[in-house]
All heavy atoms as TSV, in Angstrom:
chain	resi	resn	atom	element	x	y	z
A	1	MET	N	N	13.013	8.650	4.753
A	1	MET	CA	C	12.985	9.070	3.363
A	1	MET	C	C	12.446	7.942	2.466
A	1	MET	O	O	11.627	8.187	1.600
A	1	MET	CB	C	14.391	9.485	2.937
A	1	MET	CG	C	14.483	9.909	1.509
A	1	MET	SD	S	13.699	11.492	1.257
A	1	MET	CE	C	14.289	11.906	-0.308
A	2	ASN	N	N	12.927	6.717	2.693
A	2	ASN	CA	C	12.450	5.594	1.884
A	2	ASN	C	C	10.954	5.374	2.057
A	2	ASN	O	O	10.264	5.047	1.096
A	2	ASN	CB	C	13.204	4.313	2.237
A	2	ASN	CG	C	14.614	4.312	1.699
A	2	ASN	OD1	O	14.936	5.046	0.774
A	2	ASN	ND2	N	15.468	3.493	2.285
A	3	LEU	N	N	10.473	5.540	3.292
A	3	LEU	CA	C	9.047	5.350	3.539
A	3	LEU	C	C	8.225	6.370	2.762
A	3	LEU	O	O	7.198	6.034	2.176
A	3	LEU	CB	C	8.736	5.453	5.035
A	3	LEU	CG	C	7.264	5.332	5.398
A	3	LEU	CD1	C	6.718	3.971	4.959
A	3	LEU	CD2	C	7.077	5.514	6.883
A	4	HIS	N	N	8.675	7.600	2.726
A	4	HIS	CA	C	7.964	8.634	1.978
A	4	HIS	C	C	7.894	8.271	0.501
A	4	HIS	O	O	6.839	8.393	-0.122
A	4	HIS	CB	C	8.662	9.993	2.146
A	4	HIS	CG	C	8.480	10.594	3.483
A	4	HIS	ND1	N	7.623	11.620	3.715
A	4	HIS	CD2	C	9.034	10.304	4.669
A	4	HIS	CE1	C	7.646	11.955	4.989
A	4	HIS	NE2	N	8.514	11.155	5.591
A	5	ILE	N	N	8.996	7.812	-0.044
A	5	ILE	CA	C	9.031	7.429	-1.454
A	5	ILE	C	C	8.095	6.246	-1.695
A	5	ILE	O	O	7.338	6.223	-2.667
A	5	ILE	CB	C	10.472	7.101	-1.885
A	5	ILE	CG1	C	11.310	8.370	-1.862
A	5	ILE	CG2	C	10.494	6.463	-3.273
A	5	ILE	CD1	C	12.795	8.141	-2.001
A	6	ASP	N	N	8.136	5.264	-0.790
A	6	ASP	CA	C	7.265	4.095	-0.926
A	6	ASP	C	C	5.793	4.487	-0.873
A	6	ASP	O	O	4.979	3.973	-1.640
A	6	ASP	CB	C	7.556	3.069	0.169
A	6	ASP	CG	C	8.895	2.373	-0.009
A	6	ASP	OD1	O	9.484	2.471	-1.105
A	6	ASP	OD2	O	9.353	1.759	0.971
A	7	LEU	N	N	5.441	5.384	0.036
A	7	LEU	CA	C	4.051	5.806	0.156
A	7	LEU	C	C	3.587	6.580	-1.076
A	7	LEU	O	O	2.463	6.410	-1.547
A	7	LEU	CB	C	3.850	6.640	1.419
A	7	LEU	CG	C	3.932	5.875	2.735
A	7	LEU	CD1	C	3.926	6.839	3.910
A	7	LEU	CD2	C	2.799	4.874	2.859
A	8	LEU	N	N	4.460	7.421	-1.605
A	8	LEU	CA	C	4.101	8.157	-2.818
A	8	LEU	C	C	3.959	7.205	-4.007
A	8	LEU	O	O	3.034	7.347	-4.818
A	8	LEU	CB	C	5.155	9.222	-3.120
A	8	LEU	CG	C	5.158	10.409	-2.167
A	8	LEU	CD1	C	6.360	11.306	-2.439
A	8	LEU	CD2	C	3.870	11.209	-2.269
A	9	ALA	N	N	4.839	6.221	-4.098
A	9	ALA	CA	C	4.742	5.232	-5.170
A	9	ALA	C	C	3.446	4.435	-5.040
A	9	ALA	O	O	2.771	4.171	-6.039
A	9	ALA	CB	C	5.953	4.305	-5.137
A	10	GLU	N	N	3.105	4.057	-3.822
A	10	GLU	CA	C	1.855	3.325	-3.570
A	10	GLU	C	C	0.654	4.141	-4.042
A	10	GLU	O	O	-0.261	3.626	-4.680
A	10	GLU	CB	C	1.733	3.025	-2.084
A	10	GLU	CG	C	0.441	2.394	-1.659
A	10	GLU	CD	C	0.413	0.896	-1.847
A	10	GLU	OE1	O	1.477	0.299	-1.946
A	10	GLU	OE2	O	-0.703	0.339	-1.914
A	11	HIS	N	N	0.668	5.424	-3.731
A	11	HIS	CA	C	-0.419	6.320	-4.136
A	11	HIS	C	C	-0.527	6.372	-5.665
A	11	HIS	O	O	-1.623	6.286	-6.220
A	11	HIS	CB	C	-0.166	7.717	-3.566
A	11	HIS	CG	C	-1.170	8.723	-3.972
A	11	HIS	ND1	N	-2.452	8.756	-3.462
A	11	HIS	CD2	C	-1.107	9.738	-4.866
A	11	HIS	CE1	C	-3.120	9.748	-4.014
A	11	HIS	NE2	N	-2.326	10.350	-4.867
A	12	GLU	N	N	0.610	6.492	-6.338
A	12	GLU	CA	C	0.601	6.576	-7.794
A	12	GLU	C	C	0.148	5.264	-8.432
A	12	GLU	O	O	-0.630	5.275	-9.394
A	12	GLU	CB	C	1.987	6.969	-8.297
A	12	GLU	CG	C	2.358	8.395	-7.933
A	12	GLU	CD	C	3.775	8.759	-8.319
A	12	GLU	OE1	O	4.471	7.936	-8.939
A	12	GLU	OE2	O	4.185	9.882	-7.982
A	13	VAL	N	N	0.610	4.149	-7.913
A	13	VAL	CA	C	0.212	2.843	-8.454
A	13	VAL	C	C	-1.286	2.629	-8.258
A	13	VAL	O	O	-1.977	2.127	-9.159
A	13	VAL	CB	C	1.034	1.711	-7.804
A	13	VAL	CG1	C	0.449	0.349	-8.136
A	13	VAL	CG2	C	2.484	1.788	-8.251
A	14	THR	N	N	-1.800	3.034	-7.113
A	14	THR	CA	C	-3.233	2.916	-6.844
A	14	THR	C	C	-4.028	3.700	-7.881
A	14	THR	O	O	-5.039	3.227	-8.400
A	14	THR	CB	C	-3.554	3.422	-5.429
A	14	THR	OG1	O	-2.838	2.622	-4.491
A	14	THR	CG2	C	-5.033	3.364	-5.122
A	15	ARG	N	N	-3.562	4.871	-8.192
A	15	ARG	CA	C	-4.248	5.716	-9.184
A	15	ARG	C	C	-4.208	5.067	-10.568
A	15	ARG	O	O	-5.189	5.070	-11.311
A	15	ARG	CB	C	-3.590	7.099	-9.212
A	15	ARG	CG	C	-4.340	8.099	-10.003
A	15	ARG	CD	C	-5.630	8.510	-9.301
A	15	ARG	NE	N	-6.354	9.394	-10.180
A	15	ARG	CZ	C	-7.595	9.169	-10.603
A	15	ARG	NH1	N	-8.266	8.146	-10.172
A	15	ARG	NH2	N	-8.172	9.985	-11.432
A	16	VAL	N	N	-3.072	4.512	-10.934
A	16	VAL	CA	C	-2.933	3.848	-12.232
A	16	VAL	C	C	-3.879	2.648	-12.323
A	16	VAL	O	O	-4.533	2.440	-13.351
A	16	VAL	CB	C	-1.468	3.418	-12.475
A	16	VAL	CG1	C	-1.356	2.495	-13.678
A	16	VAL	CG2	C	-0.580	4.636	-12.665
A	17	ILE	N	N	-3.968	1.873	-11.248
A	17	ILE	CA	C	-4.878	0.718	-11.243
A	17	ILE	C	C	-6.322	1.182	-11.431
A	17	ILE	O	O	-7.086	0.573	-12.178
A	17	ILE	CB	C	-4.722	-0.100	-9.942
A	17	ILE	CG1	C	-3.362	-0.790	-9.927
A	17	ILE	CG2	C	-5.841	-1.122	-9.804
A	17	ILE	CD1	C	-3.019	-1.432	-8.601
A	18	ALA	N	N	-6.688	2.263	-10.749
A	18	ALA	CA	C	-8.054	2.783	-10.880
A	18	ALA	C	C	-8.333	3.218	-12.322
A	18	ALA	O	O	-9.410	2.921	-12.877
A	18	ALA	CB	C	-8.266	3.949	-9.917
A	19	LEU	N	N	-7.380	3.901	-12.936
A	19	LEU	CA	C	-7.571	4.347	-14.321
A	19	LEU	C	C	-7.660	3.169	-15.291
A	19	LEU	O	O	-8.533	3.135	-16.169
A	19	LEU	CB	C	-6.429	5.273	-14.731
A	19	LEU	CG	C	-6.431	6.654	-14.087
A	19	LEU	CD1	C	-5.127	7.380	-14.385
A	19	LEU	CD2	C	-7.613	7.470	-14.564
A	20	LEU	N	N	-6.780	2.185	-15.116
A	20	LEU	CA	C	-6.807	1.026	-16.003
A	20	LEU	C	C	-8.077	0.203	-15.821
A	20	LEU	O	O	-8.614	-0.347	-16.795
A	20	LEU	CB	C	-5.566	0.160	-15.779
A	20	LEU	CG	C	-4.256	0.768	-16.281
A	20	LEU	CD1	C	-3.077	-0.112	-15.862
A	20	LEU	CD2	C	-4.283	0.963	-17.783
A	21	THR	N	N	-8.560	0.125	-14.600
A	21	THR	CA	C	-9.807	-0.588	-14.335
A	21	THR	C	C	-10.980	0.107	-15.041
A	21	THR	O	O	-11.830	-0.546	-15.645
A	21	THR	CB	C	-10.073	-0.688	-12.824
A	21	THR	OG1	O	-8.971	-1.365	-12.215
A	21	THR	CG2	C	-11.346	-1.435	-12.519
A	22	ALA	N	N	-10.988	1.424	-14.975
A	22	ALA	CA	C	-12.052	2.181	-15.644
A	22	ALA	C	C	-11.988	2.012	-17.155
A	22	ALA	O	O	-13.016	1.829	-17.822
A	22	ALA	CB	C	-11.958	3.657	-15.265
A	23	ILE	N	N	-10.789	2.043	-17.704
A	23	ILE	CA	C	-10.629	1.842	-19.149
A	23	ILE	C	C	-11.083	0.437	-19.532
A	23	ILE	O	O	-11.806	0.251	-20.515
A	23	ILE	CB	C	-9.163	2.079	-19.561
A	23	ILE	CG1	C	-8.806	3.563	-19.421
A	23	ILE	CG2	C	-8.916	1.599	-20.994
A	23	ILE	CD1	C	-7.325	3.854	-19.546
A	24	GLY	N	N	-10.666	-0.552	-18.744
A	24	GLY	CA	C	-11.065	-1.935	-19.010
A	24	GLY	C	C	-12.568	-2.117	-18.956
A	24	GLY	O	O	-13.159	-2.816	-19.791
A	25	ALA	N	N	-13.199	-1.487	-17.976
A	25	ALA	CA	C	-14.656	-1.589	-17.852
A	25	ALA	C	C	-15.343	-0.977	-19.076
A	25	ALA	O	O	-16.309	-1.533	-19.606
A	25	ALA	CB	C	-15.118	-0.904	-16.573
A	26	LYS	N	N	-14.832	0.165	-19.520
A	26	LYS	CA	C	-15.432	0.830	-20.681
A	26	LYS	C	C	-15.286	-0.001	-21.957
A	26	LYS	O	O	-16.171	-0.016	-22.808
A	26	LYS	CB	C	-14.802	2.201	-20.883
A	26	LYS	CG	C	-15.400	2.994	-22.011
A	26	LYS	CD	C	-15.320	4.458	-21.743
A	26	LYS	CE	C	-15.945	5.228	-22.866
A	26	LYS	NZ	N	-17.243	5.736	-22.553
A	27	LEU	N	N	-14.169	-0.722	-22.043
A	27	LEU	CA	C	-13.922	-1.551	-23.224
A	27	LEU	C	C	-14.510	-2.952	-23.099
A	27	LEU	O	O	-14.411	-3.754	-24.020
A	27	LEU	CB	C	-12.412	-1.655	-23.482
A	27	LEU	CG	C	-11.707	-0.358	-23.850
A	27	LEU	CD1	C	-10.204	-0.587	-23.952
A	27	LEU	CD2	C	-12.261	0.198	-25.159
A	28	GLY	N	N	-15.098	-3.255	-21.946
A	28	GLY	CA	C	-15.724	-4.556	-21.760
A	28	GLY	C	C	-14.752	-5.674	-21.435
A	28	GLY	O	O	-15.052	-6.840	-21.677
A	29	VAL	N	N	-13.601	-5.331	-20.884
A	29	VAL	CA	C	-12.606	-6.342	-20.521
A	29	VAL	C	C	-13.073	-7.040	-19.247
A	29	VAL	O	O	-13.313	-6.401	-18.228
A	29	VAL	CB	C	-11.218	-5.688	-20.300
A	29	VAL	CG1	C	-10.204	-6.720	-19.824
A	29	VAL	CG2	C	-10.750	-4.997	-21.566
A	30	GLU	N	N	-13.227	-8.350	-19.329
A	30	GLU	CA	C	-13.772	-9.132	-18.209
A	30	GLU	C	C	-12.938	-8.983	-16.942
A	30	GLU	O	O	-13.467	-8.904	-15.839
A	30	GLU	CB	C	-13.862	-10.609	-18.617
A	30	GLU	CG	C	-14.609	-11.470	-17.642
A	30	GLU	CD	C	-16.090	-11.105	-17.510
A	30	GLU	OE1	O	-16.695	-10.640	-18.494
A	30	GLU	OE2	O	-16.629	-11.299	-16.406
A	31	GLU	N	N	-11.617	-8.961	-17.070
A	31	GLU	CA	C	-10.728	-8.886	-15.901
A	31	GLU	C	C	-10.940	-7.594	-15.100
A	31	GLU	O	O	-10.648	-7.539	-13.906
A	31	GLU	CB	C	-9.266	-8.988	-16.342
A	31	GLU	CG	C	-8.266	-9.048	-15.217
A	31	GLU	CD	C	-8.437	-10.259	-14.306
A	31	GLU	OE1	O	-8.960	-11.298	-14.755
A	31	GLU	OE2	O	-8.052	-10.162	-13.128
A	32	SER	N	N	-11.483	-6.570	-15.722
A	32	SER	CA	C	-11.722	-5.319	-14.999
A	32	SER	C	C	-12.805	-5.472	-13.934
A	32	SER	O	O	-12.971	-4.602	-13.079
A	32	SER	CB	C	-12.095	-4.193	-15.970
A	32	SER	OG	O	-13.349	-4.448	-16.571
A	33	LYS	N	N	-13.521	-6.603	-13.954
A	33	LYS	CA	C	-14.554	-6.882	-12.951
A	33	LYS	C	C	-14.023	-7.709	-11.782
A	33	LYS	O	O	-14.778	-8.095	-10.899
A	33	LYS	CB	C	-15.724	-7.616	-13.603
A	33	LYS	CG	C	-16.410	-6.802	-14.682
A	33	LYS	CD	C	-17.479	-7.604	-15.376
A	33	LYS	CE	C	-18.047	-6.807	-16.541
A	33	LYS	NZ	N	-18.996	-7.589	-17.314
A	34	ASN	N	N	-12.719	-7.979	-11.780
A	34	ASN	CA	C	-12.090	-8.770	-10.718
A	34	ASN	C	C	-12.289	-8.067	-9.375
A	34	ASN	O	O	-11.902	-6.910	-9.210
A	34	ASN	CB	C	-10.599	-8.939	-11.029
A	34	ASN	CG	C	-9.891	-9.839	-10.063
A	34	ASN	OD1	O	-10.222	-9.897	-8.885
A	34	ASN	ND2	N	-8.893	-10.548	-10.557
A	35	PRO	N	N	-12.869	-8.740	-8.380
A	35	PRO	CA	C	-13.134	-8.118	-7.078
A	35	PRO	C	C	-11.868	-7.658	-6.347
A	35	PRO	O	O	-11.924	-6.729	-5.544
A	35	PRO	CB	C	-13.834	-9.208	-6.269
A	35	PRO	CG	C	-14.082	-10.339	-7.196
A	35	PRO	CD	C	-13.354	-10.098	-8.464
A	36	GLU	N	N	-10.740	-8.265	-6.643
A	36	GLU	CA	C	-9.489	-7.842	-5.995
A	36	GLU	C	C	-9.107	-6.420	-6.374
A	36	GLU	O	O	-8.436	-5.723	-5.610
A	36	GLU	CB	C	-8.357	-8.789	-6.369
A	36	GLU	CG	C	-8.489	-10.172	-5.779
A	36	GLU	CD	C	-7.371	-11.105	-6.214
A	36	GLU	OE1	O	-6.439	-10.649	-6.913
A	36	GLU	OE2	O	-7.432	-12.282	-5.859
A	37	LEU	N	N	-9.536	-5.992	-7.545
A	37	LEU	CA	C	-9.185	-4.647	-8.001
A	37	LEU	C	C	-9.811	-3.565	-7.131
A	37	LEU	O	O	-9.233	-2.492	-6.954
A	37	LEU	CB	C	-9.591	-4.461	-9.457
A	37	LEU	CG	C	-8.787	-5.278	-10.466
A	37	LEU	CD1	C	-9.385	-5.132	-11.859
A	37	LEU	CD2	C	-7.334	-4.871	-10.454
A	38	GLU	N	N	-10.981	-3.850	-6.584
A	38	GLU	CA	C	-11.633	-2.862	-5.716
A	38	GLU	C	C	-10.748	-2.538	-4.516
A	38	GLU	O	O	-10.572	-1.379	-4.151
A	38	GLU	CB	C	-12.997	-3.370	-5.253
A	38	GLU	CG	C	-13.767	-2.335	-4.459
A	38	GLU	CD	C	-15.152	-2.835	-4.061
A	38	GLU	OE1	O	-15.695	-3.710	-4.751
A	38	GLU	OE2	O	-15.656	-2.318	-3.062
A	39	GLU	N	N	-10.194	-3.573	-3.914
A	39	GLU	CA	C	-9.313	-3.357	-2.756
A	39	GLU	C	C	-8.033	-2.631	-3.176
A	39	GLU	O	O	-7.555	-1.751	-2.470
A	39	GLU	CB	C	-8.956	-4.689	-2.107
A	39	GLU	CG	C	-8.087	-4.525	-0.873
A	39	GLU	CD	C	-7.771	-5.846	-0.205
A	39	GLU	OE1	O	-8.480	-6.833	-0.433
A	39	GLU	OE2	O	-6.796	-5.865	0.556
A	40	LEU	N	N	-7.505	-2.988	-4.326
A	40	LEU	CA	C	-6.263	-2.375	-4.791
A	40	LEU	C	C	-6.438	-0.898	-5.160
A	40	LEU	O	O	-5.470	-0.145	-5.178
A	40	LEU	CB	C	-5.714	-3.138	-5.996
A	40	LEU	CG	C	-5.207	-4.543	-5.710
A	40	LEU	CD1	C	-4.840	-5.241	-7.008
A	40	LEU	CD2	C	-4.020	-4.513	-4.770
A	41	THR	N	N	-7.664	-0.498	-5.465
A	41	THR	CA	C	-7.891	0.896	-5.834
A	41	THR	C	C	-8.205	1.788	-4.639
A	41	THR	O	O	-8.379	2.990	-4.803
A	41	THR	CB	C	-9.023	1.028	-6.872
A	41	THR	OG1	O	-10.207	0.437	-6.344
A	41	THR	CG2	C	-8.655	0.356	-8.176
A	42	ARG	N	N	-8.270	1.196	-3.446
A	42	ARG	CA	C	-8.458	2.037	-2.257
A	42	ARG	C	C	-7.181	2.805	-2.004
A	42	ARG	O	O	-6.108	2.228	-1.853
A	42	ARG	CB	C	-8.806	1.186	-1.029
A	42	ARG	CG	C	-10.262	0.837	-1.021
A	42	ARG	CD	C	-10.676	0.285	0.316
A	42	ARG	NE	N	-11.226	-1.036	0.016
A	42	ARG	CZ	C	-11.045	-2.123	0.735
A	42	ARG	NH1	N	-10.347	-2.071	1.828
A	42	ARG	NH2	N	-11.571	-3.253	0.368
A	43	ASP	N	N	-7.315	4.107	-1.958
A	43	ASP	CA	C	-6.150	4.979	-1.825
A	43	ASP	C	C	-5.566	4.913	-0.419
A	43	ASP	O	O	-6.286	5.016	0.572
A	43	ASP	CB	C	-6.543	6.420	-2.154
A	43	ASP	CG	C	-5.349	7.306	-2.403
A	43	ASP	OD1	O	-4.256	6.771	-2.660
A	43	ASP	OD2	O	-5.520	8.536	-2.354
A	44	VAL	N	N	-4.269	4.728	-0.360
A	44	VAL	CA	C	-3.550	4.801	0.911
A	44	VAL	C	C	-3.179	6.257	1.106
A	44	VAL	O	O	-2.544	6.860	0.249
A	44	VAL	CB	C	-2.272	3.928	0.875
A	44	VAL	CG1	C	-1.450	4.121	2.125
A	44	VAL	CG2	C	-2.635	2.476	0.680
A	45	GLN	N	N	-3.608	6.815	2.216
A	45	GLN	CA	C	-3.317	8.224	2.480
A	45	GLN	C	C	-2.027	8.316	3.289
A	45	GLN	O	O	-2.000	7.985	4.479
A	45	GLN	CB	C	-4.483	8.872	3.207
A	45	GLN	CG	C	-5.737	8.865	2.362
A	45	GLN	CD	C	-6.931	9.421	3.086
A	45	GLN	OE1	O	-6.958	9.496	4.301
A	45	GLN	NE2	N	-7.935	9.809	2.334
A	46	PRO	N	N	-0.943	8.761	2.648
A	46	PRO	CA	C	0.355	8.798	3.309
A	46	PRO	C	C	0.351	9.564	4.627
A	46	PRO	O	O	1.002	9.162	5.584
A	46	PRO	CB	C	1.257	9.498	2.292
A	46	PRO	CG	C	0.594	9.323	0.985
A	46	PRO	CD	C	-0.875	9.249	1.273
A	47	GLU	N	N	-0.419	10.634	4.679
A	47	GLU	CA	C	-0.457	11.438	5.906
A	47	GLU	C	C	-0.958	10.613	7.087
A	47	GLU	O	O	-0.428	10.707	8.193
A	47	GLU	CB	C	-1.355	12.671	5.732
A	47	GLU	CG	C	-1.070	13.511	4.519
A	47	GLU	CD	C	-1.746	12.990	3.256
A	47	GLU	OE1	O	-2.817	12.358	3.304
A	47	GLU	OE2	O	-1.159	13.196	2.186
A	48	LYS	N	N	-1.994	9.828	6.849
A	48	LYS	CA	C	-2.563	9.015	7.929
A	48	LYS	C	C	-1.577	7.947	8.390
A	48	LYS	O	O	-1.461	7.669	9.579
A	48	LYS	CB	C	-3.876	8.370	7.491
A	48	LYS	CG	C	-5.026	9.341	7.422
A	48	LYS	CD	C	-6.318	8.603	7.151
A	48	LYS	CE	C	-7.490	9.578	7.158
A	48	LYS	NZ	N	-8.761	8.893	6.995
A	49	VAL	N	N	-0.877	7.338	7.442
A	49	VAL	CA	C	0.114	6.319	7.793
A	49	VAL	C	C	1.212	6.941	8.648
A	49	VAL	O	O	1.586	6.405	9.699
A	49	VAL	CB	C	0.720	5.667	6.531
A	49	VAL	CG1	C	1.874	4.747	6.895
A	49	VAL	CG2	C	-0.341	4.908	5.759
A	50	LEU	N	N	1.721	8.086	8.217
A	50	LEU	CA	C	2.789	8.754	8.966
A	50	LEU	C	C	2.301	9.226	10.334
A	50	LEU	O	O	3.032	9.109	11.326
A	50	LEU	CB	C	3.346	9.926	8.154
A	50	LEU	CG	C	4.084	9.526	6.879
A	50	LEU	CD1	C	4.421	10.755	6.050
A	50	LEU	CD2	C	5.327	8.731	7.199
A	51	ASP	N	N	1.083	9.737	10.406
A	51	ASP	CA	C	0.528	10.171	11.692
A	51	ASP	C	C	0.401	8.992	12.656
A	51	ASP	O	O	0.737	9.107	13.835
A	51	ASP	CB	C	-0.841	10.832	11.507
A	51	ASP	CG	C	-0.749	12.200	10.855
A	51	ASP	OD1	O	0.367	12.764	10.798
A	51	ASP	OD2	O	-1.792	12.695	10.395
A	52	THR	N	N	-0.070	7.864	12.153
A	52	THR	CA	C	-0.213	6.674	12.988
A	52	THR	C	C	1.148	6.191	13.468
A	52	THR	O	O	1.314	5.837	14.640
A	52	THR	CB	C	-0.924	5.543	12.217
A	52	THR	OG1	O	-2.212	6.011	11.810
A	52	THR	CG2	C	-1.073	4.296	13.072
A	53	MET	N	N	2.128	6.205	12.586
A	53	MET	CA	C	3.477	5.787	12.978
A	53	MET	C	C	4.049	6.712	14.046
A	53	MET	O	O	4.663	6.254	15.013
A	53	MET	CB	C	4.387	5.752	11.760
A	53	MET	CG	C	4.077	4.623	10.809
A	53	MET	SD	S	5.124	4.610	9.366
A	53	MET	CE	C	6.706	4.277	10.111
A	54	ASP	N	N	3.837	8.018	13.887
A	54	ASP	CA	C	4.307	8.979	14.884
A	54	ASP	C	C	3.627	8.754	16.226
A	54	ASP	O	O	4.271	8.818	17.284
A	54	ASP	CB	C	4.063	10.418	14.416
A	54	ASP	CG	C	4.984	10.838	13.289
A	54	ASP	OD1	O	6.038	10.173	13.103
A	54	ASP	OD2	O	4.651	11.808	12.595
A	55	GLN	N	N	2.337	8.480	16.187
A	55	GLN	CA	C	1.582	8.244	17.412
A	55	GLN	C	C	2.089	6.998	18.137
A	55	GLN	O	O	2.296	7.027	19.353
A	55	GLN	CB	C	0.095	8.097	17.094
A	55	GLN	CG	C	-0.769	7.896	18.305
A	55	GLN	CD	C	-2.241	7.730	17.931
A	55	GLN	OE1	O	-2.595	7.661	16.750
A	55	GLN	NE2	N	-3.094	7.652	18.926
A	56	VAL	N	N	2.306	5.919	17.402
A	56	VAL	CA	C	2.806	4.680	18.012
A	56	VAL	C	C	4.205	4.896	18.579
A	56	VAL	O	O	4.517	4.445	19.682
A	56	VAL	CB	C	2.797	3.524	16.979
A	56	VAL	CG1	C	3.559	2.320	17.490
A	56	VAL	CG2	C	1.373	3.147	16.619
A	57	GLU	N	N	5.030	5.614	17.838
A	57	GLU	CA	C	6.389	5.900	18.317
A	57	GLU	C	C	6.346	6.706	19.607
A	57	GLU	O	O	7.088	6.427	20.550
A	57	GLU	CB	C	7.166	6.660	17.241
A	57	GLU	CG	C	8.614	6.907	17.609
A	57	GLU	CD	C	9.368	7.605	16.493
A	57	GLU	OE1	O	9.024	7.413	15.317
A	57	GLU	OE2	O	10.306	8.339	16.821
A	58	GLN	N	N	5.464	7.690	19.666
A	58	GLN	CA	C	5.333	8.515	20.873
A	58	GLN	C	C	4.834	7.676	22.041
A	58	GLN	O	O	5.321	7.816	23.169
A	58	GLN	CB	C	4.384	9.694	20.626
A	58	GLN	CG	C	4.315	10.671	21.760
A	58	GLN	CD	C	5.651	11.322	22.064
A	58	GLN	OE1	O	6.418	11.631	21.149
A	58	GLN	NE2	N	5.976	11.505	23.320
A	59	GLU	N	N	3.871	6.803	21.803
A	59	GLU	CA	C	3.348	5.936	22.869
A	59	GLU	C	C	4.440	5.002	23.392
A	59	GLU	O	O	4.511	4.751	24.597
A	59	GLU	CB	C	2.156	5.120	22.357
A	59	GLU	CG	C	0.917	5.945	22.126
A	59	GLU	CD	C	-0.194	5.179	21.412
A	59	GLU	OE1	O	-0.006	3.982	21.103
A	59	GLU	OE2	O	-1.248	5.792	21.184
A	60	ASN	N	N	5.289	4.509	22.517
A	60	ASN	CA	C	6.378	3.631	22.932
A	60	ASN	C	C	7.417	4.384	23.757
A	60	ASN	O	O	8.013	3.826	24.668
A	60	ASN	CB	C	7.033	2.974	21.733
A	60	ASN	CG	C	6.162	1.908	21.090
A	60	ASN	OD1	O	5.288	1.342	21.747
A	60	ASN	ND2	N	6.380	1.642	19.834
A	61	LYS	N	N	7.630	5.655	23.454
A	61	LYS	CA	C	8.566	6.461	24.234
A	61	LYS	C	C	8.026	6.744	25.624
A	61	LYS	O	O	8.784	6.834	26.578
A	61	LYS	CB	C	8.844	7.796	23.518
A	61	LYS	CG	C	9.763	7.671	22.332
A	61	LYS	CD	C	9.998	9.021	21.720
A	61	LYS	CE	C	10.891	8.916	20.505
A	61	LYS	NZ	N	11.121	10.237	19.887
A	62	ASP	N	N	6.711	6.890	25.715
A	62	ASP	CA	C	6.073	7.207	26.988
A	62	ASP	C	C	6.069	6.017	27.949
A	62	ASP	O	O	5.918	6.195	29.151
A	62	ASP	CB	C	4.628	7.702	26.775
A	62	ASP	CG	C	4.600	9.061	26.071
A	62	ASP	OD1	O	5.629	9.753	26.075
A	62	ASP	OD2	O	3.538	9.402	25.523
A	63	GLU	N	N	6.199	4.825	27.419
A	63	GLU	CA	C	6.135	3.630	28.265
A	63	GLU	C	C	7.380	3.403	29.043
A	63	GLU	O	O	8.415	3.636	29.044
A	63	GLU	CB	C	5.826	2.390	27.407
A	63	GLU	CG	C	4.430	2.426	26.872
A	63	GLU	CD	C	4.125	1.207	26.015
A	63	GLU	OE1	O	5.008	0.372	25.741
A	63	GLU	OE2	O	2.972	1.089	25.607
């Protein structure tokens, strides 16, 4: 349950960063050009994270 909440929060924060970066760029804010922001705006897809975790868990059970 906590992981689901964390993943949803991550998704929402990523979206907020993307919106603020766009607003900053439109207003000419220099910090909006920070290269770190590009990485932070990459969306984490909760489904993929959960699928990967399930796959690893299944592989560990099979061993």
